C-alpha positions in Angstrom: -27.6 -74.8 -9.2 -26.5 -73.0 -12.3 -23.7 -71.0 -10.6 -21.5 -74.0 -9.8 -18.2 -74.6 -11.6 -17.4 -78.1 -13.0 -15.5 -79.0 -9.8 -18.7 -78.3 -7.7 -17.4 -75.0 -6.2 -19.3 -71.7 -6.5 -18.6 -69.5 -9.4 -18.2 -66.3 -7.3 -17.1 -64.1 -10.2 -20.3 -65.0 -12.2 -22.5 -64.4 -9.2 -20.9 -61.0 -8.6 -21.7 -59.9 -12.1 -25.4 -60.6 -11.8 -27.9 -57.7 -11.9 -28.9 -56.7 -8.3 -32.3 -58.5 -8.1 -30.9 -61.8 -9.6 -27.9 -61.5 -7.3 -30.1 -61.1 -4.2 -32.2 -64.1 -5.3 -29.2 -66.2 -6.0 -27.4 -65.4 -2.7 -30.7 -65.8 -0.8 -31.0 -69.4 -2.3 -27.5 -70.5 -1.2 -27.3 -73.1 1.4 -25.5 -72.3 4.7 -22.4 -74.1 3.4 -22.5 -72.4 0.0 -23.1 -69.0 1.7 -19.9 -69.6 3.9 -18.0 -70.6 0.8 -19.2 -67.5 -1.1 -18.2 -65.0 1.5 -14.9 -66.8 2.2 -13.9 -66.3 -1.4 -14.7 -62.6 -1.6 -11.8 -60.1 -1.3 -12.0 -58.2 1.9 -13.1 -55.0 0.3 -15.9 -56.5 -1.8 -18.3 -57.8 0.8 -21.9 -56.7 0.3 -22.5 -57.0 4.0 -22.2 -54.2 6.5 -19.3 -54.1 8.9 -19.7 -56.4 11.9 -18.6 -55.5 15.4 -16.0 -57.7 17.1 -16.7 -58.0 20.8 -13.6 -58.1 23.0 -13.0 -58.2 26.8 -10.4 -55.5 27.0 -10.2 -51.8 26.7 -8.5 -49.7 24.0 -5.9 -48.6 26.5 -5.0 -52.2 27.3 -4.7 -53.0 23.6 -2.4 -50.0 23.1 -0.2 -51.1 26.0 0.2 -54.5 24.3 1.8 -52.7 21.3 -1.1 -52.0 19.0 -1.4 -48.7 17.2 -4.2 -46.5 16.0 -4.1 -46.5 12.2 -4.6 -42.7 11.9 -1.7 -42.0 14.3 0.6 -44.5 12.5 -0.2 -43.0 9.1 0.4 -39.4 10.3 3.7 -40.4 12.0 4.8 -42.2 8.8 3.7 -39.2 6.7 5.7 -36.8 8.9 8.8 -38.9 8.8 8.6 -39.1 5.0 8.1 -35.4 4.6 11.2 -34.7 6.6 13.4 -36.8 4.3 
């Protein structure tokens, strides 16, 4: 494969710079192992895949009781505290 580095790992930066059609063909030709390697090396905000749901066996209320917070509420509380100072 022409998108391998000398050490045998995928050249993710080079793949990401390809034109869309060539990118789609290249990613489509990756083996399952290479595909996993490719997506594991992408920064979290650069994935070309849609968001995936995470199935859990608890409710939002139960999670909040365990100490989790809703990001919007946390940001608004932080913003309010900073505006007071």
